[in-house]
C-alpha positions as a Markdown table, in Angstrom:
| # | Residue | x | y | z |
|---|---|---|---|---|
| 1 | Pro | -22.5 | 30.6 | -4.7 |
| 2 | Ser | -26.2 | 31.2 | -5.2 |
| 3 | Phe | -28.8 | 28.4 | -5.3 |
| 4 | Ile | -29.1 | 28.9 | -9.1 |
| 5 | Asp | -25.3 | 28.5 | -9.4 |
| 6 | Ile | -25.3 | 25.3 | -7.4 |
| 7 | Ile | -28.2 | 23.8 | -9.5 |
| 8 | Ser | -26.4 | 24.8 | -12.7 |
| 9 | Ser | -23.2 | 23.2 | -11.5 |
| 10 | Ile | -25.1 | 20.0 | -10.7 |
| 11 | Lys | -26.7 | 19.9 | -14.1 |
| 12 | Ala | -23.3 | 20.4 | -15.8 |
| 13 | Ser | -21.7 | 17.7 | -13.7 |
| 14 | Ala | -24.4 | 15.3 | -14.4 |
| 15 | Ser | -24.4 | 16.0 | -18.2 |
| 16 | Arg | -20.7 | 15.6 | -18.7 |
| 17 | Ser | -20.4 | 12.3 | -16.9 |
| 18 | Val | -21.7 | 9.2 | -18.7 |
| 19 | Leu | -20.4 | 7.1 | -15.8 |
| 20 | Thr | -23.0 | 8.4 | -13.4 |
| 21 | Met | -25.7 | 6.9 | -15.5 |
| 22 | Arg | -23.9 | 3.5 | -15.5 |
| 23 | Leu | -23.5 | 3.5 | -11.8 |
| 24 | Gly | -27.2 | 3.9 | -11.1 |
| 25 | Val | -29.3 | 6.0 | -8.9 |
| 26 | Asn | -27.3 | 5.5 | -5.7 |
| 27 | Gln | -24.0 | 6.7 | -7.2 |
| 28 | Leu | -25.8 | 9.6 | -8.9 |
| 29 | Leu | -27.1 | 10.8 | -5.6 |
| 30 | Leu | -23.6 | 10.4 | -4.1 |
| 31 | Arg | -22.1 | 12.4 | -7.0 |
| 32 | Leu | -24.6 | 15.2 | -6.5 |
| 33 | Met | -24.0 | 15.3 | -2.8 |
| 34 | Ile | -20.2 | 15.6 | -3.4 |
| 35 | Thr | -20.8 | 18.5 | -5.8 |
| 36 | Leu | -22.9 | 20.4 | -3.3 |
| 37 | Trp | -20.4 | 19.5 | -0.6 |
| 38 | Leu | -17.5 | 20.9 | -2.6 |
| 39 | His | -19.4 | 24.1 | -3.4 |
| 40 | Arg | -20.0 | 24.7 | 0.3 |
| 41 | Val | -16.4 | 24.0 | 1.1 |
| 42 | Gln | -15.2 | 26.6 | -1.4 |
| 43 | Cys | -17.1 | 29.3 | 0.5 |
| 44 | Phe | -14.9 | 28.7 | 3.6 |
| 45 | Arg | -11.6 | 27.8 | 2.0 |
| 46 | Thr | -9.0 | 30.2 | 0.6 |
| 47 | Ala | -8.5 | 29.8 | -3.1 |
| 48 | Ser | -5.3 | 28.0 | -3.8 |
| 49 | Ser | -3.6 | 27.0 | -6.9 |
| 50 | Ser | -2.7 | 23.7 | -5.3 |
| 51 | Phe | -6.3 | 22.6 | -5.8 |
| 52 | Gly | -6.3 | 23.3 | -9.6 |
| 53 | Arg | -5.9 | 20.5 | -12.1 |
| 54 | Val | -2.3 | 19.3 | -12.5 |
| 55 | Leu | -1.4 | 18.8 | -16.1 |
| 56 | Val | 0.9 | 15.8 | -16.3 |
| 57 | Thr | 2.9 | 14.3 | -19.1 |
| 58 | Thr | 4.1 | 11.3 | -17.2 |
| 59 | Arg | 4.5 | 8.3 | -19.4 |
| 60 | Arg | 3.3 | 4.9 | -18.3 |
| 61 | Ser | 6.8 | 3.5 | -18.0 |
| 62 | Ser | 8.7 | 3.3 | -14.8 |
| 63 | Phe | 7.9 | 5.4 | -11.7 |
| 64 | Val | 10.6 | 6.2 | -9.1 |
| 65 | Ala | 9.5 | 7.9 | -5.9 |
| 66 | Thr | 11.6 | 10.9 | -5.4 |
| 67 | Ser | 11.8 | 13.3 | -2.5 |
| 68 | Gln | 15.1 | 15.0 | -2.6 |
| 69 | Arg | 14.5 | 17.3 | 0.4 |
| 70 | His | 14.3 | 14.3 | 2.8 |
| 71 | His | 17.8 | 13.1 | 3.7 |
| 72 | His | 16.4 | 10.4 | 6.0 |
| 73 | Gln | 15.3 | 8.3 | 3.0 |
| 74 | Ser | 17.8 | 6.4 | 0.8 |
| 75 | Pro | 16.1 | 5.8 | -2.5 |
| 76 | Arg | 18.0 | 3.3 | -4.7 |
| 77 | Arg | 17.6 | 3.8 | -8.5 |
| 78 | Met | 17.8 | 0.3 | -10.0 |
| 79 | Leu | 18.9 | -0.6 | -13.5 |
| 80 | Met | 16.2 | -2.2 | -15.6 |
| 81 | Ser | 18.3 | -5.1 | -16.9 |
| 82 | Ser | 16.8 | -8.2 | -18.4 |
| 83 | Thr | 18.7 | -10.5 | -16.0 |
| 84 | Ser | 19.6 | -10.1 | -12.4 |
| 85 | Ser | 21.2 | -13.3 | -11.1 |
| 86 | Ser | 24.5 | -13.1 | -9.3 |
| 87 | Glu | 27.3 | -15.7 | -9.1 |
| 88 | Asp | 27.8 | -14.9 | -5.5 |
| 89 | Asp | 25.5 | -17.3 | -3.6 |
| 90 | Thr | 26.6 | -15.9 | -0.2 |
| 91 | Ser | 24.4 | -12.9 | -0.8 |
| 92 | Lys | 21.3 | -15.0 | -1.4 |
| 93 | Ser | 18.7 | -15.5 | 1.2 |
| 94 | Thr | 15.9 | -18.1 | 1.8 |
| 95 | Val | 12.6 | -16.2 | 1.6 |
| 96 | Ala | 9.1 | -17.3 | 2.4 |
| 97 | Ile | 6.2 | -15.4 | 0.7 |
| 98 | Val | 3.0 | -15.6 | 2.8 |
| 99 | Gly | 0.2 | -14.1 | 0.7 |
| 100 | Ser | 1.3 | -14.8 | -2.9 |
| 101 | Gly | -1.3 | -12.7 | -4.7 |
| 102 | Ala | -0.9 | -9.5 | -6.7 |
| 103 | Val | 1.7 | -8.0 | -4.3 |
| 104 | Gly | 3.4 | -11.0 | -2.7 |
| 105 | Gly | 3.5 | -13.0 | -6.0 |
| 106 | Tyr | 5.0 | -10.1 | -7.9 |
| 107 | Tyr | 7.8 | -9.2 | -5.4 |
| 108 | Gly | 8.4 | -12.9 | -4.6 |
| 109 | Thr | 9.0 | -13.7 | -8.2 |
| 110 | Arg | 11.3 | -10.8 | -8.6 |
| 111 | Leu | 13.3 | -12.1 | -5.6 |
| 112 | Trp | 13.4 | -15.5 | -7.2 |
| 113 | Glu | 14.5 | -14.0 | -10.5 |
| 114 | Ala | 17.4 | -12.3 | -8.6 |
| 115 | Gly | 18.6 | -15.7 | -7.3 |
| 116 | His | 17.1 | -15.8 | -3.8 |
| 117 | Asp | 15.7 | -19.2 | -2.7 |
| 118 | Val | 12.0 | -18.4 | -2.6 |
| 119 | Thr | 9.1 | -20.5 | -1.3 |
| 120 | Phe | 5.5 | -19.5 | -1.8 |
| 121 | His | 2.5 | -20.0 | 0.4 |
| 122 | Met | -0.7 | -20.3 | -1.7 |
| 123 | Arg | -4.2 | -21.7 | -1.3 |
| 124 | Gly | -7.1 | -22.9 | -3.4 |
| 125 | Glu | -7.1 | -22.7 | -7.2 |
| 126 | His | -4.1 | -20.4 | -7.2 |
| 127 | Phe | -2.1 | -23.1 | -5.5 |
| 128 | Glu | -3.4 | -25.9 | -7.7 |
| 129 | Gln | -2.8 | -24.0 | -11.0 |
| 130 | Ser | 0.7 | -22.8 | -10.0 |
| 131 | Lys | 1.8 | -26.2 | -8.7 |
| 132 | Ala | 0.7 | -27.9 | -11.9 |
| 133 | His | 1.6 | -25.3 | -14.5 |
| 134 | Gly | 4.0 | -22.8 | -12.9 |
| 135 | Leu | 3.6 | -19.2 | -11.7 |
| 136 | Asn | 3.3 | -16.7 | -14.6 |
| 137 | Val | 3.9 | -13.0 | -14.0 |
| 138 | Thr | 3.3 | -10.5 | -16.9 |
| 139 | Ser | 5.0 | -7.2 | -16.2 |
| 140 | Val | 5.8 | -3.9 | -17.8 |
| 141 | Ala | 9.3 | -4.4 | -16.3 |
| 142 | Gly | 9.8 | -7.8 | -18.0 |
| 143 | Asp | 7.7 | -11.0 | -17.8 |
| 144 | Met | 8.7 | -13.8 | -15.5 |
| 145 | Phe | 7.7 | -17.5 | -15.3 |
| 146 | Ile | 8.6 | -20.0 | -12.7 |
| 147 | Pro | 8.1 | -23.5 | -14.2 |
| 148 | Pro | 6.4 | -26.1 | -12.0 |
| 149 | Asp | 9.6 | -28.1 | -11.6 |
| 150 | Lys | 11.3 | -25.1 | -10.1 |
| 151 | Leu | 8.4 | -23.6 | -8.1 |
| 152 | Lys | 8.5 | -24.2 | -4.4 |
| 153 | Val | 4.8 | -23.8 | -3.3 |
| 154 | Phe | 2.9 | -25.1 | -0.2 |
| 155 | Glu | -0.6 | -24.8 | 1.1 |
| 156 | Asp | 0.4 | -25.2 | 4.7 |
| 157 | Thr | 3.2 | -23.0 | 6.2 |
| 158 | Ser | 4.0 | -25.8 | 8.8 |
| 159 | Asp | 5.4 | -27.8 | 5.8 |
| 160 | Met | 7.7 | -25.1 | 4.6 |
| 161 | Gly | 10.6 | -25.0 | 7.1 |
| 162 | Thr | 12.3 | -21.9 | 8.4 |
| 163 | Phe | 13.7 | -19.0 | 6.5 |
| 164 | Asp | 16.0 | -16.0 | 6.6 |
| 165 | Trp | 13.2 | -13.7 | 5.5 |
| 166 | Val | 9.4 | -14.0 | 5.7 |
| 167 | Val | 7.5 | -11.6 | 3.4 |
| 168 | Val | 3.9 | -11.2 | 4.4 |
| 169 | Ala | 1.6 | -9.7 | 1.7 |
| 170 | Leu | -1.8 | -10.4 | 3.1 |
| 171 | Lys | -4.8 | -8.0 | 3.2 |
| 172 | Ser | -5.0 | -6.2 | 6.5 |
| 173 | Ser | -8.4 | -7.9 | 6.9 |
| 174 | Ser | -6.4 | -11.1 | 7.6 |
| 175 | Leu | -4.1 | -9.5 | 10.1 |
| 176 | Asn | -5.2 | -11.8 | 13.0 |
| 177 | Ala | -4.1 | -14.8 | 11.0 |
| 178 | Ile | -0.5 | -13.7 | 10.7 |
| 179 | Pro | 1.0 | -15.2 | 14.0 |
| 180 | Asp | -0.3 | -18.7 | 13.3 |
| 181 | Leu | 0.8 | -18.5 | 9.6 |
| 182 | Ile | 4.4 | -17.3 | 10.2 |
| 183 | Tyr | 5.4 | -18.8 | 13.5 |
| 184 | Pro | 6.4 | -22.2 | 11.8 |
| 185 | Leu | 8.7 | -20.2 | 9.5 |
| 186 | Leu | 10.6 | -18.3 | 12.2 |
| 187 | Arg | 14.1 | -18.7 | 13.7 |
| 188 | Pro | 15.7 | -16.3 | 16.1 |
| 189 | Asp | 17.5 | -14.7 | 13.2 |
| 190 | Thr | 14.5 | -14.5 | 10.8 |
| 191 | Arg | 13.4 | -11.1 | 9.6 |
| 192 | Val | 9.8 | -10.4 | 8.8 |
| 193 | Leu | 8.6 | -7.8 | 6.2 |
| 194 | Asn | 4.9 | -7.0 | 6.2 |
| 195 | Ile | 4.0 | -5.4 | 2.9 |
| 196 | Met | 0.5 | -4.4 | 3.9 |
| 197 | Asn | -1.8 | -1.4 | 3.8 |
| 198 | Gly | -2.8 | 0.8 | 6.8 |
| 199 | Leu | -1.7 | 1.6 | 10.3 |
| 200 | Ile | -1.0 | -2.0 | 11.3 |
| 201 | Glu | 2.2 | -2.1 | 13.3 |
| 202 | Glu | 0.7 | -1.8 | 16.8 |
| 203 | Asp | -1.7 | -4.7 | 16.3 |
| 204 | Val | 0.9 | -6.9 | 14.4 |
| 205 | Leu | 3.4 | -6.6 | 17.1 |
| 206 | Ser | 0.9 | -7.1 | 19.9 |
| 207 | Ser | -0.5 | -10.2 | 18.1 |
| 208 | Leu | 3.1 | -11.6 | 17.9 |
| 209 | Ala | 3.6 | -10.8 | 21.6 |
| 210 | Lys | 0.4 | -12.7 | 22.5 |
| 211 | Lys | 1.5 | -15.7 | 20.4 |
| 212 | Asp | 5.0 | -15.6 | 21.9 |
| 213 | Gly | 3.9 | -15.0 | 25.4 |
| 214 | Lys | 6.5 | -12.3 | 25.7 |
| 215 | Asp | 6.7 | -8.5 | 25.5 |
| 216 | Cys | 6.9 | -7.5 | 21.9 |
| 217 | Ser | 5.3 | -4.1 | 21.6 |
| 218 | Asp | 5.9 | -1.2 | 19.3 |
| 219 | His | 6.9 | 0.9 | 22.4 |
| 220 | Asp | 9.7 | -1.5 | 23.3 |
| 221 | Ala | 12.8 | -2.2 | 21.2 |
| 222 | Ser | 13.0 | -5.7 | 22.5 |
| 223 | Leu | 11.8 | -8.5 | 20.2 |
| 224 | Thr | 12.2 | -12.2 | 21.0 |
| 225 | Cys | 10.1 | -14.0 | 18.3 |
| 226 | Cys | 12.5 | -13.1 | 15.5 |
| 227 | Ala | 15.3 | -10.8 | 14.6 |
| 228 | Ala | 13.3 | -7.9 | 13.3 |
| 229 | Val | 9.8 | -6.9 | 12.0 |
| 230 | Tyr | 9.6 | -4.4 | 9.2 |
| 231 | Gly | 6.7 | -2.6 | 7.6 |
| 232 | Gly | 6.6 | -2.3 | 3.8 |
| 233 | Met | 4.8 | 0.1 | 1.5 |
| 234 | Ala | 4.3 | -0.8 | -2.1 |
| 235 | Leu | 3.5 | 1.8 | -4.8 |
| 236 | Leu | 2.6 | -1.0 | -7.2 |
| 237 | Cys | -0.2 | -1.5 | -9.8 |
| 238 | Ser | -0.6 | -5.3 | -9.9 |
| 239 | Asn | -3.6 | -7.6 | -10.0 |
| 240 | Arg | -4.0 | -11.4 | -9.8 |
| 241 | Val | -5.9 | -11.8 | -13.0 |
| 242 | Gly | -6.4 | -15.6 | -12.6 |
| 243 | Pro | -5.1 | -18.6 | -10.8 |
| 244 | Gly | -1.3 | -18.8 | -11.4 |
| 245 | His | -1.3 | -15.5 | -13.3 |
| 246 | Ile | -0.3 | -12.1 | -11.9 |
| 247 | Asp | -0.2 | -8.9 | -14.1 |
| 248 | His | 2.0 | -6.0 | -13.2 |
| 249 | Ser | 0.9 | -2.9 | -15.1 |
| 250 | Tyr | 2.7 | 0.1 | -13.6 |
| 251 | Ala | 5.1 | 1.4 | -11.0 |
| 252 | Gly | 6.6 | -0.9 | -8.3 |
| 253 | Met | 8.5 | 1.2 | -5.8 |
| 254 | Leu | 8.9 | -0.6 | -2.4 |
| 255 | Ser | 9.9 | 1.2 | 0.8 |
| 256 | Gly | 10.4 | -0.3 | 4.2 |
| 257 | Gly | 11.4 | 0.5 | 7.7 |
| 258 | Val | 11.8 | -1.3 | 11.1 |
| 259 | Ala | 8.8 | -1.6 | 13.4 |
| 260 | Ala | 10.7 | -3.6 | 16.1 |
| 261 | Ser | 14.1 | -5.2 | 16.5 |
| 262 | Ser | 15.9 | -7.7 | 18.8 |
| 263 | Ser | 19.2 | -6.1 | 18.0 |
| 264 | Thr | 21.2 | -4.8 | 21.0 |
| 265 | Asp | 24.4 | -4.3 | 19.0 |
| 266 | Val | 25.3 | -0.7 | 19.8 |
| 267 | Thr | 28.4 | -1.0 | 17.6 |
| 268 | Asn | 26.2 | -1.5 | 14.5 |
| 269 | Pro | 23.0 | 0.6 | 14.8 |
| 270 | Asp | 22.4 | 0.2 | 11.1 |
| 271 | Lys | 22.3 | -3.6 | 11.1 |
| 272 | Asp | 18.6 | -3.9 | 10.4 |
| 273 | Arg | 18.8 | -1.3 | 7.6 |
| 274 | Gln | 21.7 | -3.1 | 6.0 |
| 275 | Ala | 19.8 | -6.4 | 6.1 |
| 276 | Phe | 16.9 | -4.9 | 4.3 |
| 277 | Glu | 19.1 | -3.3 | 1.6 |
| 278 | Asp | 21.1 | -6.5 | 1.2 |
| 279 | Leu | 17.9 | -8.5 | 0.5 |
| 280 | Trp | 16.8 | -6.2 | -2.3 |
| 281 | Lys | 20.2 | -5.2 | -3.7 |
| 282 | Pro | 20.3 | -8.0 | -6.4 |
| 283 | Val | 16.7 | -7.3 | -7.4 |
| 284 | Thr | 17.5 | -4.9 | -10.2 |
| 285 | Lys | 13.9 | -4.4 | -11.4 |
| 286 | Val | 12.5 | -3.1 | -8.2 |
| 287 | Asp | 13.3 | 0.4 | -6.9 |
| 288 | Thr | 13.6 | 0.4 | -3.1 |
| 289 | Ala | 14.0 | 2.9 | -0.3 |
| 290 | Tyr | 14.6 | 2.5 | 3.4 |
| 291 | Glu | 12.4 | 4.5 | 5.7 |
| 292 | Ser | 14.2 | 5.7 | 8.8 |
| 293 | Ser | 10.7 | 6.5 | 10.1 |
| 294 | Leu | 8.2 | 3.8 | 9.4 |
| 295 | Leu | 5.5 | 6.1 | 10.8 |
| 296 | Arg | 6.3 | 8.6 | 8.1 |
| 297 | Gly | 6.4 | 5.9 | 5.5 |
| 298 | Arg | 2.9 | 4.6 | 6.5 |
| 299 | Trp | 1.4 | 8.1 | 6.3 |
| 300 | Lys | 3.0 | 8.8 | 2.9 |
| 301 | Lys | 1.4 | 5.7 | 1.5 |
| 302 | Asn | -1.9 | 6.9 | 3.1 |
| 303 | Val | -1.6 | 10.1 | 1.1 |
| 304 | Trp | -2.5 | 7.8 | -1.9 |
| 305 | Asn | -4.6 | 5.1 | -0.2 |
| 306 | Leu | -7.1 | 7.3 | 1.6 |
| 307 | Pro | -8.3 | 9.4 | -1.3 |
| 308 | Phe | -7.8 | 7.1 | -4.3 |
| 309 | Asn | -8.8 | 3.7 | -2.7 |
| 310 | Gly | -11.5 | 5.5 | -0.7 |
| 311 | Ile | -13.2 | 7.5 | -3.5 |
| 312 | Ser | -13.0 | 4.5 | -5.9 |
| 313 | Val | -15.1 | 2.5 | -3.4 |
| 314 | Ala | -17.4 | 5.3 | -2.3 |
| 315 | Met | -18.3 | 5.9 | -6.0 |
| 316 | Gly | -19.4 | 2.2 | -6.3 |
| 317 | Gly | -16.3 | 0.9 | -7.9 |
| 318 | Ile | -14.6 | 3.2 | -10.4 |
| 319 | Thr | -11.1 | 3.1 | -11.9 |
| 320 | Ile | -8.3 | 5.6 | -11.2 |
| 321 | Asp | -8.5 | 7.2 | -14.7 |
| 322 | Thr | -12.2 | 7.9 | -14.1 |
| 323 | Leu | -11.4 | 9.6 | -10.8 |
| 324 | Val | -8.6 | 11.8 | -11.9 |
| 325 | Asn | -10.4 | 12.9 | -15.1 |
| 326 | Asp | -13.5 | 14.1 | -13.2 |
| 327 | Pro | -12.9 | 17.7 | -11.9 |
| 328 | Gly | -15.1 | 17.3 | -8.8 |
| 329 | Leu | -13.6 | 14.0 | -7.8 |
| 330 | Arg | -10.1 | 15.2 | -8.5 |
| 331 | Gln | -10.7 | 18.2 | -6.2 |
| 332 | Leu | -12.1 | 15.9 | -3.5 |
| 333 | Ala | -8.9 | 13.8 | -3.8 |
| 334 | Tyr | -6.8 | 16.9 | -3.2 |
| 335 | Ile | -8.8 | 17.9 | -0.2 |
| 336 | Ile | -8.5 | 14.4 | 1.4 |
| 337 | Met | -4.8 | 14.4 | 0.7 |
| 338 | Asp | -4.5 | 17.8 | 2.6 |
| 339 | Glu | -6.4 | 16.3 | 5.5 |
| 340 | Thr | -4.2 | 13.2 | 5.5 |
| 341 | Ile | -1.1 | 15.3 | 5.5 |
| 342 | Ala | -2.3 | 17.4 | 8.4 |
| 343 | Ile | -3.0 | 14.2 | 10.4 |
| 344 | Ala | 0.4 | 12.7 | 9.4 |
| 345 | Asn | 2.4 | 15.8 | 10.4 |
| 346 | Glu | 0.7 | 16.1 | 13.8 |
| 347 | Asp | 1.3 | 12.4 | 14.4 |
| 348 | Leu | 5.0 | 12.9 | 13.6 |
| 349 | Arg | 5.2 | 16.0 | 15.7 |
| 350 | Gln | 3.7 | 14.3 | 18.8 |
| 351 | Asn | 6.1 | 11.3 | 18.3 |
| 352 | Gly | 9.1 | 13.5 | 18.6 |
| 353 | Tyr | 9.8 | 14.5 | 14.9 |
| 354 | Asp | 10.3 | 18.2 | 15.5 |
| 355 | Asp | 12.4 | 18.9 | 12.4 |
| 356 | Glu | 10.0 | 20.0 | 9.7 |
| 357 | Ser | 12.1 | 18.2 | 7.1 |
| 358 | Trp | 10.3 | 15.0 | 8.3 |
| 359 | Tyr | 6.9 | 16.5 | 7.5 |
| 360 | Leu | 4.8 | 15.7 | 4.4 |
| 361 | Gly | 3.6 | 18.4 | 2.1 |
| 362 | Glu | 3.2 | 19.6 | -1.5 |
| 363 | Ala | 5.9 | 17.3 | -2.9 |
| 364 | Glu | 4.0 | 14.2 | -1.7 |
| 365 | Lys | 0.7 | 15.5 | -3.0 |
| 366 | Lys | 2.2 | 16.1 | -6.5 |
| 367 | Gln | 4.0 | 12.8 | -6.5 |
| 368 | Met | 0.8 | 10.8 | -5.7 |
| 369 | Met | -1.4 | 12.8 | -8.2 |
| 370 | Asp | 1.3 | 12.4 | -10.9 |
| 371 | Leu | 1.4 | 8.7 | -10.2 |
| 372 | Ser | -2.4 | 8.4 | -10.4 |
| 373 | Asp | -2.6 | 10.5 | -13.7 |
| 374 | Ala | -0.3 | 7.9 | -15.3 |
| 375 | Met | -2.1 | 4.8 | -14.0 |
| 376 | Gly | -4.8 | 4.6 | -16.6 |
| 377 | Pro | -7.9 | 2.4 | -15.9 |
| 378 | Tyr | -6.3 | 0.7 | -12.8 |
| 379 | Lys | -8.6 | -1.1 | -10.4 |
| 380 | Thr | -7.6 | -0.5 | -6.8 |
| 381 | Ser | -7.4 | -3.5 | -4.4 |
| 382 | Thr | -10.3 | -2.2 | -2.3 |
| 383 | Met | -12.4 | -1.5 | -5.4 |
| 384 | Leu | -11.9 | -5.1 | -6.6 |
| 385 | Asp | -12.8 | -6.4 | -3.2 |
| 386 | Leu | -16.1 | -4.3 | -3.4 |
| 387 | Val | -16.9 | -5.4 | -6.9 |
| 388 | Glu | -16.1 | -9.1 | -6.2 |
| 389 | Arg | -17.9 | -8.9 | -2.8 |
| 390 | Arg | -14.8 | -9.9 | -0.7 |
| 391 | Pro | -13.9 | -8.6 | 2.7 |
| 392 | Met | -12.6 | -5.0 | 2.4 |
| 393 | Glu | -9.7 | -3.5 | 4.3 |
| 394 | Val | -11.8 | -0.9 | 6.1 |
| 395 | Glu | -10.5 | -1.1 | 9.7 |
| 396 | Tyr | -6.8 | -0.5 | 9.1 |
| 397 | Leu | -6.9 | 1.4 | 5.9 |
| 398 | Phe | -9.7 | 3.8 | 6.7 |
| 399 | Arg | -11.0 | 3.6 | 10.3 |
| 400 | Lys | -7.6 | 3.6 | 12.0 |
| 401 | Pro | -6.3 | 6.8 | 10.4 |
| 402 | Leu | -9.6 | 8.6 | 11.3 |
| 403 | Glu | -9.3 | 7.4 | 14.9 |
| 404 | Arg | -5.7 | 8.6 | 14.9 |
| 405 | Ala | -6.9 | 12.0 | 13.8 |
| 406 | Glu | -9.5 | 12.2 | 16.5 |
| 407 | Arg | -6.9 | 11.2 | 19.1 |
| 408 | Leu | -4.5 | 13.9 | 17.8 |
| 409 | Gly | -7.2 | 16.6 | 17.7 |
| 410 | Val | -7.0 | 17.1 | 14.0 |
| 411 | Lys | -10.2 | 17.9 | 12.1 |
| 412 | Ala | -10.8 | 15.8 | 8.9 |
| 413 | Pro | -14.4 | 16.3 | 8.0 |
| 414 | His | -14.1 | 15.1 | 4.4 |
| 415 | Leu | -12.1 | 12.0 | 5.3 |
| 416 | Glu | -14.7 | 11.3 | 8.0 |
| 417 | Thr | -17.6 | 11.5 | 5.5 |
| 418 | Leu | -15.7 | 9.2 | 3.1 |
| 419 | Val | -15.0 | 6.6 | 5.8 |
| 420 | Leu | -18.7 | 6.7 | 6.9 |
| 421 | Leu | -19.8 | 6.1 | 3.3 |
| 422 | Ile | -17.4 | 3.2 | 2.9 |
| 423 | Glu | -18.4 | 1.6 | 6.2 |
| 424 | Ala | -22.1 | 2.0 | 5.3 |
| 425 | Thr | -21.4 | 0.2 | 2.0 |
| 426 | Gln | -19.4 | -2.5 | 3.9 |
| 427 | Lys | -22.3 | -3.0 | 6.3 |
| 428 | Arg | -25.0 | -3.1 | 3.6 |
| 429 | Leu | -23.1 | -5.7 | 1.5 |
| 430 | Lys | -21.9 | -7.6 | 4.6 |
| 431 | Leu | -18.2 | -7.3 | 3.5 |
């Protein structure tokens, strides 16, 4: 485009967005830079209908992740019944929730609702309010309340005992705290599910190995600190709106896969998978899927996290509806999804996934944009951390995927620029 075309586009973009005026001079400059940036990109990219706006009629009801061409996933469509308790106590597990905020608090309460014996780890005002008045979860899938006389909640994990399952739902910025927090909860038969963002598995397993003093790496099937470590990916819109109160506004799909296992039972290779499915089977208000490739599952979640969490922060703290309804930002999200998918597929290829049915593509792009179109004014977790001046999940959520791209030899210039902007914001605000 000519210089006049670029200037005209900038004026049109600035005039149609009231938000830029609200965000101030810094965000306006960023917006103008993105507009120029996208015009330059268009000169070198082949026009593709996949970058056009996707018109969606998705209702803000339930969202079930579907990908019928992938036979390695086993999505389980759950009935949205009002009750989910079972008379068979033999199927119930003892579960510890470490990180009982927006994610852990929601899934932990659903597990409690289904009849599992759930104990929560909380701190500060969240602990005090919940202990005194109970844990309240408002949800589009049905509200829940655990009264104080039935709520098992502790400030110190060393007081909680040991469990069949430990569900860790901390921010990845607290990853180094995991070993000290969960070791008092473990038995040799305990299973650990880390519902966290980012490429965390290598560092989680190495930190457990260091704590245990034994070999427990992601390159080794042996695991001695517990029975198995899983990674979990949540497509969930949930916020902790106050001490003792969690609000779930949309979606809720949970997928998981094994990062490491102590199992040497060659007669039952699906033992770890079965244990995961058995835990969630009675939870009728949560859709779950088992990921045969945790690596693929992590990258699929990144197809949403990197563009949507990233742009919401780079723009100074905007909601998802603002992002998807802005043509320039929507196009940028598509471009970053493309770069993320390119990194993911090369990572899968170099890790031995030669069958192209494992690879991510247009179906995952459409799924994540459809999900975002129906979210409304949702505030992403990283955007909330920015606005409330809390530590942001920059290293594992943004920097690690970019480093993986560099190691794999995959060019991702738009993702790199986005990460640099986020890191500059983090440094400037000392987050």
